[in-house]
C-alpha positions in Angstrom: 0.0 -0.1 0.2 1.5 3.6 -0.8 1.6 5.7 1.9 1.6 9.6 1.4 3.2 11.9 4.2 3.0 15.8 3.2 5.7 17.9 5.1 7.4 16.5 8.4 7.4 17.7 11.3 9.0 17.0 14.6 12.1 16.7 12.7 14.9 16.1 14.9 17.6 19.0 13.8 21.2 19.5 14.8 23.1 23.1 13.7 26.7 23.5 13.5 27.3 27.2 12.2 25.4 27.4 9.0 25.6 24.1 8.4 22.6 21.9 9.7 21.9 18.0 9.8 18.2 16.3 10.3 17.1 13.1 11.6 14.7 11.2 10.3 13.0 7.6 11.8 10.0 5.7 12.5 9.4 8.6 14.8 9.2 11.7 12.7 8.6 10.4 9.0 7.7 7.0 6.7 11.4 5.9 7.6 11.1 2.6 9.3 14.2 0.7 11.0 17.2 1.0 9.2 18.2 2.6 5.6 20.2 1.0 2.8 20.6 2.3 -0.7 20.3 5.7 -1.6 19.8 7.3 -5.2 18.8 11.1 -6.5 16.5 11.0 -9.6 16.6 13.3 -12.7 13.8 15.1 -11.2 15.7 15.5 -7.8 13.4 13.2 -5.8 15.6 10.6 -3.3 14.7 7.3 -3.2 15.6 5.6 0.1 15.6 1.5 0.6 14.2 1.2 4.4 13.4 -1.6 6.8 9.7 -1.1 5.4 10.0 -0.5 1.8 11.0 2.0 -0.7 10.5 5.8 0.6 10.0 8.6 -2.5 10.9 12.1 -0.9 10.2 15.0 -3.5 10.4 17.9 -1.4 8.3 17.9 1.6 6.1 15.2 -0.1 7.1 11.8 0.8 5.4 8.6 -0.4 6.1 5.2 1.1 6.4 1.9 -1.0 5.7 -1.2 0.7 4.8 -5.2 0.0 1.1 -4.6 -1.2 2.6 -2.5 -4.0 5.2 -5.4 -5.0 6.5 -8.2 -3.7 10.0 -7.5 -5.0 10.3 -4.5 -2.8 10.7 -6.0 0.6 14.4 -7.7 -1.0 15.3 -4.6 -3.4 19.0 -3.6 -3.3 21.1 -1.1 -5.5 18.9 1.2 -6.0 19.7 2.9 -9.9 18.7 5.3 -12.1 18.7 4.7 -15.7 19.6 7.9 -18.3 15.7 8.1 -18.8 15.7 9.0 -14.7 13.6 5.8 -13.8 14.2 3.8 -10.9 15.6 0.0 -11.0 16.5 -2.2 -8.9 17.5 -6.4 -7.9 15.2 -8.4 -5.7 16.1 -11.6 -5.3 17.6 -12.4 -8.1 14.6 -10.0 -10.0 15.4 -7.2 -12.0 12.5 -4.6 -11.3 11.5 -0.9 -12.9 9.3 1.4 -11.6 7.4 3.4 -14.4 3.8 4.4 -14.2 3.5 4.0 -10.3 4.2 0.4 -10.9 7.1 -1.3 -10.2 7.4 -4.2 -13.3 9.7 -7.1 -13.3 11.6 -7.2 -16.1 14.2 -9.3 -15.9 15.2 -12.5 -13.9 18.7 -13.3 -13.5 19.8 -15.8 -10.0 22.3 -14.0 -8.2 22.5 -10.5 -9.4 23.9 -7.8 -6.8 24.5 -4.8 -8.9 22.7 -3.2 -11.9 24.3 -0.3 -14.1 23.5 1.2 -17.3 25.4 2.8 -20.2 24.9 5.0 -22.6 22.4 3.4 -24.9 20.1 2.5 -21.9 21.7 -1.3 -22.2 22.4 -2.5 -18.0 25.4 -4.7 -16.9 23.9 -6.6 -13.8 26.9 -8.5 -11.7 26.5 -12.2 -10.6 28.7 -13.2 -7.6 31.5 -13.8 -9.6 30.5 -12.7 -13.4 29.1 -9.7 -14.8 26.2 -9.5 -17.7 25.3 -7.8 -20.4 21.6 -7.0 -21.9 21.6 -7.2 -25.4 18.2 -7.6 -26.9 16.9 -10.6 -25.0 19.6 -12.4 -24.1 22.5 -11.8 -21.2 25.7 -12.0 -22.2 28.4 -12.9 -19.9 30.9 -10.6 -20.3 33.4 -11.9 -17.1 33.5 -14.5 -15.2 36.0 -15.6 -12.6 37.3 -18.8 -13.5 39.2 -19.6 -10.8 36.5 -19.0 -8.4 38.6 -17.1 -6.3 37.0 -13.7 -6.2 33.7 -12.2 -5.9 32.5 -8.6 -8.0 32.7 -6.2 -4.9 31.6 -3.1 -6.7 30.4 -1.7 -10.3 30.3 1.4 -12.3 29.9 2.9 -16.0 31.2 6.3 -16.6 30.1 9.3 -18.8 32.5 7.3 -21.4 30.8 4.5 -21.5 33.7 2.5 -19.7 32.9 -0.6 -17.7 35.0 -0.6 -14.5 34.4 -3.3 -11.2 36.3 -4.2 -8.4 36.8 -7.8 -6.9 36.1 -8.7 -3.4 39.3 -9.2 -1.6 41.6 -8.4 -4.8 42.5 -4.6 -4.4 42.4 -4.3 -7.9 40.5 -1.9 -10.7 39.3 -3.8 -14.3 37.7 -2.2 -17.0 36.0 -3.8 -19.8 36.9 -2.6 -23.1 34.2 -2.7 -26.2 35.8 -5.5 -27.3 35.6 -8.0 -24.6 39.1 -7.6 -23.5 39.5 -6.9 -19.5 42.7 -5.5 -18.1 42.8 -5.0 -14.4 44.9 -2.5 -12.2 46.5 -3.2 -9.3 49.6 -2.2 -6.8 51.9 -4.5 -9.5 51.3 -2.6 -13.0 50.2 0.9 -11.6 49.8 3.3 -8.7 46.9 2.1 -7.2 47.7 1.1 -3.7 47.1 -2.5 -2.0 43.4 -1.5 -0.4 43.1 -5.0 -0.2 39.7 -4.1 -2.1 37.8 -1.6 -3.6 34.3 -0.6 -1.7 33.1 2.5 -3.5 33.1 4.4 -7.2 32.2 7.8 -8.2 32.8 9.8 -10.9 33.2 13.3 -11.6 32.0 15.5 -13.8 34.8 15.0 -16.2 33.9 11.3 -16.4 37.2 10.5 -14.5 36.3 7.0 -12.0 37.4 7.8 -8.5 37.6 4.8 -5.9 37.7 4.2 -2.4 38.8 1.5 -0.2 39.5 -0.1 3.0 42.6 1.5 3.9 43.8 5.0 4.0 43.4 6.5 0.5 40.7 7.8 -2.5 42.2 7.5 -6.1 41.0 9.6 -9.2 41.8 7.9 -12.6 41.3 9.5 -16.2 42.0 6.0 -17.9 46.0 6.9 -18.2 46.5 8.4 -14.8 45.9 8.3 -11.0 44.9 11.2 -8.5 46.2 10.1 -5.5 44.3 11.8 -2.0 45.8 9.6 0.7 46.3 12.1 3.6 43.1 11.5 5.5 45.1 8.8 7.5 45.0 10.5 11.4 47.5 9.3 14.6 44.8 7.7 16.4 43.4 6.1 12.7 40.3 7.8 13.6 39.2 8.3 9.6 39.9 7.4 6.1 39.4 3.9 6.1 36.4 1.6 5.4 35.1 4.0 2.5 31.4 2.8 1.9 30.4 5.3 -0.4 31.9 8.4 -1.9 30.0 11.0 -4.3 30.2 14.8 -6.3 27.8 17.1 -5.6 27.0 19.4 -8.7 30.2 22.0 -7.6 32.6 18.4 -8.2 32.8 18.8 -4.7 34.1 15.1 -3.2 32.0 13.9 -0.5 33.3 10.3 1.5 31.5 8.0 4.3 33.5 5.5 6.3 33.4 3.4 9.0 37.0 3.2 10.3 36.7 1.6 13.7 34.4 -2.2 14.7 32.9 0.0 17.6 30.9 1.6 14.5 31.9 5.5 14.9 30.9 6.9 11.1 32.5 9.7 9.3 31.4 12.5 6.6 33.7 14.7 5.0 34.4 16.5 2.1 37.2 17.0 -0.1 38.3 20.1 -1.4 38.2 20.6 -5.2 42.3 21.1 -4.6 42.6 17.5 -3.4 44.8 18.5 -0.7 42.5 19.3 2.3 39.7 17.7 3.8 36.2 19.1 6.1 35.1 16.5 8.8 31.3 17.3 8.8 30.4 15.1 12.1 32.9 12.9 14.5 32.1 10.4 17.9 31.5 13.8 18.9 29.0 15.5 17.5 25.1 14.4 18.5 24.6 12.4 15.6 26.7 9.2 15.9 25.5 7.1 12.4 27.0 4.0 14.0 26.7 1.6 10.8 26.3 4.0 7.9 25.6 1.9 4.5 25.5 4.4 1.3 25.1 8.4 0.4 23.4 10.2 -2.0 23.9 14.2 -2.8 20.8 16.1 -4.4 20.6 18.4 -7.1 20.1 21.3 -3.8 23.7 20.2 -2.4 22.2 18.4 0.4 23.8 15.2 1.3 21.9 11.9 2.7 23.6 9.3 4.5 21.5 6.3 5.2 22.0 4.1 8.3 20.7 1.0 10.8 19.7 4.5 12.5 17.6 5.9 9.7 18.2 8.1 7.5 20.1 11.6 8.2 20.5 14.9 5.8 23.2 17.2 6.2 22.8 20.5 4.7 26.2 22.1 4.3 27.3 25.4 5.0 27.3 27.4 1.9 30.8 28.8 0.0 31.3 32.1 -2.1 31.0 29.5 -5.4 27.8 27.9 -3.9 25.9 31.1 -2.6 26.6 32.5 -6.5 25.1 28.8 -7.8 22.1 29.1 -6.0 21.0 32.1 -7.2 21.5 30.7 -11.1 19.3 28.4 -9.7 16.3 30.6 -9.4 15.9 29.2 -13.3 12.7 28.2 -15.2 13.9 25.6 -17.9 12.1 24.0 -20.6 13.6 21.1 -22.4 10.9 20.6 -25.4 12.4 18.3 -28.3 13.8 20.9 -30.5 15.1 23.2 -28.0 15.2 24.2 -24.5 13.5 27.4 -23.5 15.6 29.6 -20.1 14.0 32.3 -17.8 16.0 33.3 -15.8 16.1 35.6 -12.7 19.6 36.9 -13.0 21.2 38.0 -16.0 22.0 34.9 -18.8 25.6 35.6 -20.2 26.5 32.2 -21.9 25.5 28.7 -22.6 26.9 26.1 -23.1 25.9 21.9 -23.7 28.3 19.4 -23.8 28.6 15.1 -23.6 29.3 13.6 -20.4 32.9 13.5 -21.5 33.2 16.8 -21.1 33.6 17.7 -24.7 31.6 20.9 -25.7 28.8 20.8 -28.7 27.4 24.1 -28.4 28.7 27.4 -27.0 26.6 30.7 -27.3 28.0 33.5 -25.4 27.6 37.5 -24.7 23.6 36.5 -24.7 23.0 39.3 -21.6 19.2 38.5 -21.3 17.0 36.7 -18.8 15.5 34.6 -21.4 16.6 32.7 -24.1 16.2 29.8 -26.0 19.0 27.7 -27.6 18.4 25.0 -30.6 19.0 21.2 -30.1 17.8 20.1 -33.1 21.4 19.0 -33.6 22.2 16.7 -30.2 21.1 13.0 -30.9 18.7 11.7 -27.9 21.0 10.9 -24.6 22.0 12.1 -21.7 23.9 15.8 -22.4 25.0 18.9 -19.5 24.0 22.0 -19.6 25.8 24.7 -18.0 24.4 28.0 -17.7 27.1 31.2 -16.6 28.4 29.2 -14.1 26.4 26.3 -13.5 25.6 22.8 -14.9 22.1 20.4 -14.9 22.2 17.3 -16.3 19.4 17.0 -18.8 17.6 14.3 -21.0 17.3 14.5 -25.1 14.3 12.7 -26.2 
């Protein structure tokens, strides 16, 4: 049965300077028991897997979908958004899509764990020691560990359509190429450290892959060069290891959560653009002790959502000068048509650019100096692109 709740009241809130934490559990929201997987779709709706079902958060409107809406919801894992903005998940070997307000079983693949989509909206599935791609009506095996030693620990496809995965307890980063070949990078043939196992993936706005492992390092990889960030280790080993999840916000700032100690103490921190500093947003001594955290997602407003066994947390960061400028730029009315994009802004529009997901410029209009502008997009093929208005970027889908 679908449950609706409008405007969450009595939310537990903690404030540090201009930054703020909100805490949701079964006493003040539709969040039931612990929360695990979380994603944000292209409409800025936050989808959260909870002990009581799946919750959709659209501003002040919260909707809970439970087992009466679909038999697959209770065992749903790895919530994912496809290139058209639709919600998918895997559930006990079933591959499920949410469309037209219904949960539809699209496929079945025993042991399915992770699901990712390429630029043609084909989905890739990891199953224990194998990875499959759905082509037409068939699942094509793209990887299999014939030694039977290492399960697939994580899977991601970046904006360049490169497929990466990691293997449990192996500490390597593997890539599946279009010709079917596979190359795995580890401490013996690359600059990647021996992390025992890569536990989290993220992609930045340029399509670079970032990985977090069990030990003291977060690293970026552009396909040939490694970008290291390994200064998170502290004398008492309180942070910088056991990365559960990492992700980038709209300003290309990297956020990370980790469970460094067996006691369950958890931390959220952000890493500066210069990859030389980090800001610890919560510690053991703050009012919020995550205990056991699982996943993070960042919405279009810059809020960082964190799932945990205690419920759901939302962190609203203190605005920087850049973010304040972007907040003003966000007061826009953007209409996406089949042949054009119509933009009406409360601020002067100076420049508009459109990029593909690899960061290549496809269209640029300068010296606009107006509050309204229409961009002709007939030259663009169907797919996902990045629209930049002045200094702020948005993803959009050309249908």
